[in-house]
C-alpha positions as CSV (number, residue, x, y, z in Angstrom):
1,M,6.5,-11.8,3.8
2,L,6.8,-8.1,3.2
3,I,4.5,-5.4,4.6
4,Q,4.0,-1.6,4.0
5,V,2.2,0.4,6.6
6,S,1.3,4.1,6.5
7,G,-0.7,6.7,8.4
8,W,-0.2,5.5,12.0
9,T,2.4,7.2,14.2
10,T,3.4,3.8,15.6
11,S,3.4,2.1,12.1
12,A,6.6,0.1,12.9
13,K,4.8,-1.6,15.8
14,L,1.7,-2.2,13.6
15,R,3.8,-3.7,10.9
16,Q,5.4,-6.3,13.1
17,T,2.2,-7.1,14.9
18,L,0.3,-7.6,11.7
19,I,3.0,-9.9,10.3
20,N,2.7,-11.9,13.6
21,Y,-1.1,-12.2,13.3
22,V,-1.0,-13.1,9.6
23,A,1.9,-15.6,10.1
24,R,0.0,-17.3,12.9
25,E,-3.1,-17.8,10.7
26,L,-1.0,-19.0,7.8
27,N,1.0,-21.4,10.0
28,N,-2.3,-23.0,11.2
29,T,-3.6,-23.2,7.7
30,Y,-0.5,-24.9,6.3
31,K,-0.4,-27.3,9.2
32,A,-4.1,-28.2,8.6
33,A,-3.3,-29.0,5.0
34,L,-0.5,-31.4,5.9
35,I,-2.9,-33.5,8.0
36,D,-4.9,-34.3,4.8
37,P,-2.8,-36.8,2.8
38,T,-4.6,-35.8,-0.4
39,L,-3.2,-32.2,-0.1
40,T,0.3,-30.9,-0.6
41,S,-0.6,-27.4,0.2
42,P,-3.6,-25.4,1.4
43,S,-6.1,-24.1,-1.3
44,S,-5.9,-20.5,-2.5
45,E,-9.2,-19.8,-0.7
46,A,-7.8,-21.1,2.6
47,V,-4.7,-19.0,2.3
48,E,-6.7,-15.9,1.4
49,A,-9.0,-16.5,4.3
50,A,-6.1,-16.9,6.7
51,I,-4.7,-13.5,5.6
52,K,-8.0,-11.8,6.0
53,T,-8.5,-13.3,9.4
54,G,-5.1,-12.0,10.6
55,F,-6.0,-8.5,9.4
56,N,-9.5,-8.6,11.0
57,R,-8.3,-10.0,14.4
58,L,-5.7,-7.3,14.8
59,D,-8.2,-4.5,13.9
60,H,-10.7,-5.9,16.4
61,E,-8.0,-5.8,19.1
62,I,-7.2,-2.2,18.2
63,V,-10.7,-0.9,17.9
64,H,-12.9,-2.9,20.3
65,E,-10.7,-4.7,22.8
66,S,-9.0,-1.4,23.6
67,V,-12.4,-0.1,24.7
68,E,-12.8,-3.0,27.0
69,K,-9.3,-2.5,28.5
70,V,-9.9,1.2,29.0
71,M,-13.2,0.6,30.8
72,K,-11.6,-1.9,33.0
73,A,-8.6,0.3,33.8
74,N,-10.8,3.4,34.3
75,S,-7.7,5.6,34.0
76,K,-7.1,8.6,31.7
77,V,-3.4,7.8,31.6
78,A,-4.0,4.2,30.5
79,A,-6.6,5.5,28.1
80,A,-4.3,7.8,26.4
81,E,-2.0,4.9,25.4
82,M,-4.6,2.3,24.8
83,L,-6.9,4.4,22.6
84,A,-4.2,6.0,20.5
85,P,-4.1,3.3,17.8
86,A,-7.9,3.2,17.7
87,L,-8.3,6.9,17.2
88,S,-5.5,7.0,14.6
89,G,-5.7,5.2,11.3
90,A,-3.3,3.2,9.2
91,C,-3.3,1.6,5.8
92,A,-1.4,-1.7,5.2
93,L,-0.1,-3.6,2.2
94,L,1.2,-7.1,2.7
95,S,2.8,-9.5,0.2
96,F,3.3,-13.3,0.8
97,Y,5.3,-15.3,-1.7
98,D,5.2,-19.1,-1.8
99,S,8.5,-20.2,-3.3
100,N,7.1,-23.7,-4.0
101,S,4.1,-22.7,-6.0
102,K,5.5,-19.4,-7.1
103,L,2.3,-17.7,-6.2
104,L,2.4,-14.2,-4.8
105,R,-0.5,-13.0,-2.6
106,V,-0.9,-9.3,-2.1
107,A,-3.3,-8.1,0.6
108,C,-4.3,-4.4,0.6
109,T,-6.2,-2.4,3.2
110,G,-6.2,1.3,2.2
111,D,-4.6,3.2,-0.6
112,S,-1.0,1.8,-0.6
113,R,-0.3,0.0,-3.8
114,A,1.7,-3.0,-5.1
115,V,2.9,-3.0,-8.8
116,L,4.5,-5.9,-10.5
117,G,7.3,-5.4,-13.1
118,R,7.7,-8.1,-15.7
119,R,9.5,-8.3,-19.1
120,G,7.2,-8.1,-22.0
121,A,7.7,-9.9,-25.3
122,G,9.3,-6.8,-26.8
123,G,11.9,-6.6,-24.2
124,K,10.5,-3.7,-22.3
125,W,8.9,-3.9,-18.8
126,V,5.2,-4.1,-18.3
127,A,3.6,-2.7,-15.2
128,T,0.7,-4.6,-13.6
129,A,-1.1,-3.3,-10.5
130,L,-1.6,-6.1,-8.0
131,S,-3.9,-3.9,-5.7
132,V,-6.5,-1.2,-6.1
133,D,-6.6,2.0,-4.1
134,Q,-9.4,1.6,-1.6
135,T,-10.9,5.1,-1.2
136,G,-14.3,6.7,-1.4
137,G,-13.3,7.9,-4.9
138,N,-13.0,4.3,-6.1
139,P,-16.4,3.4,-7.8
140,D,-16.3,-0.2,-6.6
141,E,-15.7,0.8,-3.0
142,A,-18.3,3.6,-3.2
143,A,-20.9,1.1,-4.5
144,R,-20.0,-1.4,-1.8
145,L,-20.6,1.2,0.9
146,R,-23.8,2.4,-0.6
147,K,-25.2,-1.2,-0.7
148,A,-24.2,-1.8,2.9
149,H,-25.9,1.5,3.9
150,P,-28.7,1.9,1.5
151,D,-30.6,4.7,3.4
152,E,-27.6,7.0,3.8
153,P,-27.1,9.2,0.7
154,H,-24.0,10.7,2.2
155,V,-22.2,7.5,3.1
156,V,-19.7,8.6,0.5
157,K,-19.5,12.3,0.1
158,N,-17.1,14.2,-2.2
159,G,-15.1,11.0,-2.5
160,R,-14.8,10.5,1.3
161,I,-16.5,8.4,3.9
162,L,-19.2,10.5,5.5
163,G,-17.4,13.4,3.8
164,G,-14.4,13.0,6.1
165,L,-12.1,9.9,5.7
166,E,-10.6,9.1,2.2
167,P,-9.5,5.5,2.7
168,S,-12.5,3.1,2.7
169,R,-10.5,0.4,4.4
170,A,-8.1,1.0,7.3
171,F,-6.9,-0.1,10.7
172,G,-8.1,2.0,13.5
173,D,-10.2,5.0,12.6
174,A,-12.5,3.8,15.3
175,I,-14.7,6.9,15.0
176,Y,-16.0,5.2,11.8
177,K,-16.5,1.9,13.5
178,W,-17.6,2.5,17.0
179,S,-21.4,3.2,17.8
180,R,-22.3,6.7,18.5
181,E,-22.8,5.7,22.1
182,T,-19.3,4.3,22.4
183,A,-17.7,7.2,20.7
184,E,-19.4,9.7,22.9
185,R,-18.7,7.8,26.1
186,M,-14.9,7.5,25.2
187,K,-14.8,11.2,24.6
188,R,-16.7,12.1,27.6
189,S,-14.9,9.9,30.1
190,F,-11.4,9.5,28.6
191,F,-10.2,10.7,25.1
192,G,-11.9,10.7,21.7
193,K,-13.3,12.5,18.8
194,T,-16.8,13.8,18.1
195,P,-18.5,11.3,15.7
196,S,-19.8,12.7,12.4
197,T,-23.3,14.0,12.4
198,L,-23.9,11.6,9.4
199,L,-23.0,8.6,11.5
200,K,-26.0,6.2,11.7
201,T,-25.1,2.6,11.1
202,P,-21.3,1.9,11.7
203,P,-19.1,0.4,10.9
204,Y,-18.4,2.2,7.6
205,V,-14.6,1.4,7.4
206,T,-13.2,-2.2,7.5
207,A,-9.7,-3.5,7.8
208,E,-10.5,-6.6,5.8
209,P,-8.1,-6.6,2.8
210,I,-8.7,-7.3,-0.8
211,V,-6.3,-10.2,-1.7
212,T,-5.0,-10.9,-5.2
213,T,-3.0,-14.0,-6.3
214,T,-0.4,-13.8,-9.1
215,Q,1.8,-16.4,-10.7
216,I,5.4,-15.2,-10.5
217,S,8.3,-15.9,-12.9
218,P,11.5,-15.1,-10.9
219,E,13.6,-16.5,-13.6
220,N,12.4,-13.7,-16.0
221,G,13.4,-11.0,-13.4
222,D,9.8,-10.3,-12.0
223,F,10.0,-7.6,-9.3
224,L,7.5,-6.0,-6.9
225,V,7.2,-2.4,-5.8
226,M,5.2,-1.7,-2.7
227,A,4.7,1.8,-1.7
228,T,2.3,4.2,0.1
229,D,0.2,6.7,-1.8
230,G,3.0,9.3,-1.5
231,L,4.9,7.7,-4.3
232,W,1.8,7.2,-6.5
233,E,0.8,10.9,-6.1
234,M,4.1,11.6,-7.9
235,L,4.6,8.8,-10.4
236,T,2.4,6.5,-12.5
237,N,2.7,2.7,-12.3
238,E,4.5,2.7,-15.7
239,E,7.0,5.3,-14.5
240,V,7.8,3.5,-11.3
241,V,8.3,0.1,-13.2
242,G,10.3,1.9,-15.9
243,L,12.5,3.6,-13.3
244,V,13.3,0.3,-11.6
245,G,14.0,-1.3,-15.0
246,Q,16.3,1.6,-15.9
247,W,18.1,1.2,-12.6
248,I,18.5,-2.6,-13.2
249,E,20.0,-2.0,-16.6
250,K,22.3,0.7,-15.2
251,Q,23.6,-1.8,-12.7
252,N,24.1,-4.3,-15.4
253,S,26.0,-1.9,-17.6
254,E,28.4,-1.2,-14.8
255,N,29.0,-4.9,-14.0
256,K,29.3,-6.4,-17.5
257,G,31.9,-8.9,-16.2
258,A,29.6,-10.2,-13.4
259,G,27.8,-12.7,-15.6
260,S,26.7,-12.9,-19.2
261,G,23.5,-14.7,-18.3
262,W,22.2,-11.7,-16.3
263,L,23.1,-9.4,-19.2
264,R,21.3,-11.6,-21.8
265,M,18.3,-11.5,-19.6
266,F,18.0,-7.8,-19.2
267,G,19.9,-6.5,-22.3
268,A,21.5,-3.1,-22.7
269,Q,20.3,0.1,-21.3
270,E,17.8,2.0,-23.5
271,K,17.1,5.7,-23.9
272,G,14.1,6.8,-21.8
273,L,12.2,4.5,-19.6
274,P,12.2,0.9,-20.8
275,V,8.5,0.4,-20.1
276,E,5.4,-0.3,-22.1
277,H,2.8,2.5,-21.7
278,T,-0.9,1.7,-21.5
279,N,-3.5,4.0,-23.0
280,G,-4.5,6.8,-20.7
281,A,-1.7,6.2,-18.2
282,G,-0.1,9.3,-16.9
283,K,-2.6,11.6,-18.7
284,G,-4.7,12.6,-15.6
285,K,-7.1,9.7,-16.0
286,S,-7.8,7.1,-13.3
287,V,-7.0,3.6,-14.5
288,D,-8.7,0.6,-12.7
289,G,-9.4,2.5,-9.6
290,Q,-5.9,3.9,-9.2
291,K,-5.0,7.4,-8.2
292,T,-3.4,9.6,-10.8
293,P,-0.1,11.5,-9.9
294,I,-2.0,14.7,-9.0
295,R,1.1,16.5,-7.7
296,V,2.9,16.3,-11.0
297,Q,-0.2,17.9,-12.5
298,Q,-0.3,20.6,-9.8
299,W,3.4,21.5,-10.2
300,G,3.2,21.5,-14.0
301,V,6.0,19.0,-14.4
302,E,6.9,18.8,-18.2
303,G,9.3,17.1,-20.4
304,G,9.9,13.5,-21.4
305,D,11.6,10.8,-19.5
306,N,15.2,11.9,-20.5
307,Q,14.4,15.4,-19.1
308,R,12.8,14.3,-15.9
309,F,14.5,11.3,-14.6
310,V,18.0,10.4,-13.5
311,V,19.9,7.2,-12.5
312,E,22.6,7.9,-9.9
313,D,21.8,5.9,-6.8
314,K,23.1,2.5,-5.8
315,N,19.9,1.8,-3.7
316,V,16.8,1.4,-5.8
317,A,14.4,2.7,-3.2
318,T,16.5,5.9,-3.0
319,H,16.4,6.0,-6.8
320,L,12.6,6.0,-6.8
321,V,12.3,8.7,-4.1
322,R,14.8,10.9,-5.8
323,N,12.9,10.8,-9.1
324,A,9.5,11.2,-7.3
325,L,10.7,14.4,-5.6
326,G,12.4,16.0,-8.7
327,G,14.8,13.8,-10.5
328,K,17.0,15.9,-12.8
329,N,15.3,19.1,-11.4
330,S,17.8,19.5,-8.5
331,E,16.2,22.7,-7.4
332,M,12.8,21.0,-6.9
333,L,14.5,18.0,-5.1
334,C,16.4,20.4,-2.7
335,A,13.4,22.4,-2.0
336,L,11.2,19.4,-1.1
337,L,14.0,17.9,1.1
338,T,14.5,21.1,3.1
339,L,10.8,21.8,3.8
340,P,10.1,21.8,7.6
341,A,7.2,20.1,9.2
342,P,4.2,20.2,8.7
343,Y,4.8,21.3,5.1
344,S,7.1,18.4,4.5
345,R,4.3,15.9,5.0
346,R,2.1,17.8,2.6
347,Y,4.6,17.7,-0.2
348,R,6.8,14.7,0.2
349,Y,4.6,12.0,1.9
350,G,5.6,8.3,1.7
351,C,8.8,6.3,1.2
352,P,8.7,3.1,-0.9
353,P,10.4,-0.1,-0.2
354,F,11.4,-2.3,-3.1
355,S,11.3,-6.0,-3.2
356,P,13.0,-8.1,-5.9
357,F,12.2,-11.7,-5.0
358,G,14.7,-13.2,-2.6
359,C,15.9,-9.9,-1.3
360,C,14.4,-6.7,0.2
361,E,15.7,-3.2,0.8
362,Y,14.0,-0.5,2.8
């Protein structure tokens, strides 16, 4: 089980806590399936429900149980610690791979993204998004919110929830989940934020993930890239998969004596990115609810793959980050890496982990 968390100052703690919550629910689900002699494993619906339950229970603890604890403690010192996760916000992306069924479940809450890389019939890699960016700018998410709050024309305003928050699903962000009475009481007596003047019928934001299930072919070299929106603001899905494919082939070319089977699987390194491009990808158009790499457009990055990208890192996550921040443009790369806070967050947000099945590197 792998997880990507972004946006919360204590994201490492959230990451481990979320894994524990989901693992507990999955353990109970698999145990229940073993009791039934007609089953060899739980149904896809049961597994999906377990993952969603783990996400929702953790968020309930963060957002609502924290209020109960603060009221009981009646201490500003205690409140400062207990309310911090609720007042902050975090997105999460979790993947769960069943090696027996070879099914990969991806659960997404927020605007992080998981993309599968798979060899196509022509030998190039094909990029398939296994999650959709959940923001107010996503038409499906906007429609869901408008249906849930029919008498509130500004529930999504300028692509943001109540005109403020961009992710439509997130942990914490309690100011979009608490009642106005609770929010004002927390601010008045302890710590908090002023609720939006548009707030009428919370909650507007949920931590319940959208879960997708995909059949994996590890024998064909399938790999998964999980990353926060920082990477996808710089690179398209196809570019990321192509860069990983290029990195794999570079490693193969440097280790030809390591095994002819591996070489036959992946072939020789090609010029440019060895990836199949879909219509509209990388041309400033949103595809299937995904963000486009807006910073590339803002900075006027030009040139083909051979002019933009470079392969020189042994670690594939470092390879992706290098190319996201400048690639062959060493001046751009150095400038972005030397920016001080808070400018650094604005221009180089996010660091992607990479997960070939059976191994993970952060």
